[in-house]
C-alpha positions in Angstrom: -71.8 41.2 -32.3 -73.4 39.4 -29.4 -77.0 38.3 -29.8 -79.1 38.6 -26.7 -81.1 35.4 -26.0 -84.7 35.9 -24.9 -85.4 35.2 -21.2 -86.6 31.7 -20.8 -86.8 30.9 -17.0 -89.0 27.9 -17.5 -87.0 26.2 -20.3 -89.8 26.3 -22.8 -87.9 27.5 -26.0 -86.6 23.9 -26.5 -90.1 22.5 -26.9 -92.5 25.4 -27.5 -92.7 28.2 -30.0 -90.9 30.7 -27.7 -89.9 31.6 -24.2 -93.0 31.9 -21.9 -92.5 33.8 -18.7 -95.9 33.3 -17.0 -96.0 30.0 -15.0 -99.8 29.5 -15.5 -99.3 30.0 -19.2 -96.5 27.3 -19.1 -99.1 24.9 -17.7 -101.6 25.9 -20.4 -99.1 25.4 -23.2 -98.0 22.0 -21.9 -101.5 20.7 -21.7 -102.3 22.2 -25.1 -99.4 20.2 -26.5 -100.2 17.0 -24.6 -102.9 15.7 -22.2 -102.7 14.4 -18.7 -103.2 10.8 -19.6 -100.3 10.8 -22.0 -98.0 12.5 -19.5 -99.0 10.2 -16.7 -98.3 7.2 -18.9 -95.0 8.5 -20.1 -93.8 9.3 -16.6 -94.7 5.7 -15.6 -92.9 4.2 -18.6 -89.8 6.3 -18.1 -89.6 5.5 -14.4 -90.2 1.8 -15.0 -87.5 1.5 -17.8 -85.0 3.4 -15.7 -85.0 0.6 -13.2 -84.3 -2.3 -15.6 -81.5 -3.1 -18.1 -83.8 -2.6 -21.0 -84.0 0.2 -23.6 -87.3 2.1 -23.7 -88.6 1.5 -27.3 -92.3 2.3 -27.1 -91.7 5.8 -28.4 -88.8 7.4 -30.3 -86.1 8.9 -28.2 -87.0 12.4 -29.6 -90.6 12.0 -28.3 -89.4 10.8 -24.9 -87.0 13.8 -24.6 -89.8 16.2 -25.7 -92.0 14.9 -22.9 -89.1 15.1 -20.5 -88.6 18.8 -21.4 -92.3 19.5 -21.0 -92.4 17.9 -17.5 -89.2 19.8 -16.6 -91.0 23.1 -17.5 -94.0 21.9 -15.4 -91.6 21.4 -12.4 -90.2 25.0 -12.8 -93.7 26.5 -13.3 -95.0 24.6 -10.2 -92.0 25.9 -8.2 -92.9 29.5 -9.1 -96.5 28.9 -7.9 -95.6 26.9 -4.7 -96.3 29.8 -2.4 -99.9 30.3 -3.6 -102.3 29.4 -0.8 -105.5 28.7 -2.7 -107.0 28.8 -6.2 -109.3 31.6 -7.2 -111.8 28.9 -8.0 -113.5 27.5 -4.9 -114.0 23.7 -5.2 -115.7 21.7 -2.5 -115.7 18.0 -1.8 -119.1 17.7 -3.4 -117.6 19.0 -6.7 -115.3 16.0 -7.2 -117.3 14.5 -10.0 -118.2 17.8 -11.7 -116.3 17.5 -15.0 -115.8 21.3 -15.3 -113.3 21.1 -12.4 -111.1 18.4 -13.9 -111.9 18.0 -17.6 -110.2 20.2 -20.1 -112.5 21.5 -22.8 -109.9 20.9 -25.5 -108.9 17.4 -24.3 -109.4 14.5 -26.7 -109.4 12.0 -23.8 -112.5 10.8 -22.0 -113.7 11.9 -18.6 -112.1 9.0 -16.8 -108.7 9.6 -18.5 -108.7 13.2 -17.3 -109.7 12.4 -13.8 -106.8 12.7 -11.3 -105.6 9.3 -10.1 -103.2 10.2 -7.3 -104.7 13.2 -5.5 -106.5 13.1 -2.2 -109.9 14.8 -1.9 -108.3 17.9 -0.2 -105.6 18.0 -2.9 -108.3 17.9 -5.6 -110.1 20.8 -4.0 -106.9 22.8 -3.6 -104.1 21.6 -5.9 -101.7 24.2 -4.5 -101.3 22.0 -1.4 -99.5 19.5 -3.6 -97.1 22.1 -4.9 -96.1 23.3 -1.5 -95.6 19.7 -0.1 -93.7 18.6 -3.2 -90.9 21.2 -2.9 -90.6 20.7 0.9 -89.3 17.2 0.0 -86.4 18.5 -2.0 -85.2 21.5 -4.0 -86.3 22.3 -7.6 -82.8 21.7 -8.9 -82.7 18.2 -7.3 -86.1 17.3 -8.7 -85.0 18.4 -12.2 -81.7 16.5 -11.8 -83.5 13.3 -10.7 -86.1 13.6 -13.5 -83.4 14.1 -16.2 -81.4 11.1 -14.7 -84.5 8.9 -14.9 -85.0 9.8 -18.5 -81.4 9.2 -19.4 -81.5 5.8 -17.7 -84.8 4.9 -19.6 -83.0 5.6 -22.9 -80.0 3.6 -21.8 -79.6 -0.2 -21.8 -78.5 0.0 -18.2 -80.6 0.7 -15.1 -80.0 3.7 -12.8 -77.0 3.2 -10.5 -78.6 5.5 -7.9 -81.7 4.6 -5.8 -84.2 7.3 -6.7 -87.0 5.3 -5.0 -88.9 4.6 -8.2 -92.5 4.1 -6.8 -92.3 7.2 -4.5 -90.7 9.2 -7.3 -93.4 8.3 -9.7 -96.3 9.0 -7.2 -94.9 12.4 -6.2 -94.2 13.5 -9.8 -97.6 12.3 -11.1 -99.3 14.1 -8.2 -97.5 17.3 -9.1 -98.4 17.0 -12.8 -102.1 16.2 -11.9 -102.2 19.3 -9.6 -100.7 21.4 -12.4 -103.3 20.1 -14.8 -106.2 21.1 -12.4 -104.7 24.6 -12.1 -104.7 24.8 -15.9 -108.3 23.5 -16.3 -109.7 25.9 -13.6 -107.6 29.0 -14.1 -106.4 29.3 -17.7 -108.3 29.3 -21.0 -106.8 29.0 -24.5 -108.2 31.5 -27.1 -106.8 30.7 -30.5 -103.0 30.7 -30.3 -103.2 33.1 -27.3 -103.4 32.2 -23.7 -105.7 34.2 -21.5 -106.3 34.1 -17.8 -110.0 33.2 -17.2 -110.3 35.6 -14.3 -108.5 38.6 -15.7 -111.6 40.6 -16.4 -113.5 39.7 -13.2 
């Protein structure tokens, strides 16, 4: 007898409690499991170690692979949202230092740790601009392939054979993760173990 596997278009079952099919809830779950500072640092470490003949030993391989899988789900969720033109939350240039637009209420990090490092002012105001530009550069499957290759190289004693342009790759991927984080902070709220759209009843 064949068992039907649940639909899991964003590859969440390998790191979360079950398949999630709403892209905004993917972002909410990722940033419930981790924080933006941790993911930004992990991406930097993975990309750095992928370029040298050294084994990444700062965290256990299981933790590194877990972070890789979460970022991979962010890539897929961001791809599903890439055609959105603007957030339902209007943010102006004067709001840049208003913590309610960039600081998650359940974050354990400080205000400076949550603040986006790589986004321009326009991208801070409308993070969907980042998503659109990111996937114009190359396809989702290529981004996923490159990210998995970076992680494999970081966990190997040998550097990547292919030139993935480490600095550009890092900057683009961190920009995407920061934009995804802002979408989560502004549009999705956690209620207990449930995830609820903040604007569903408005």
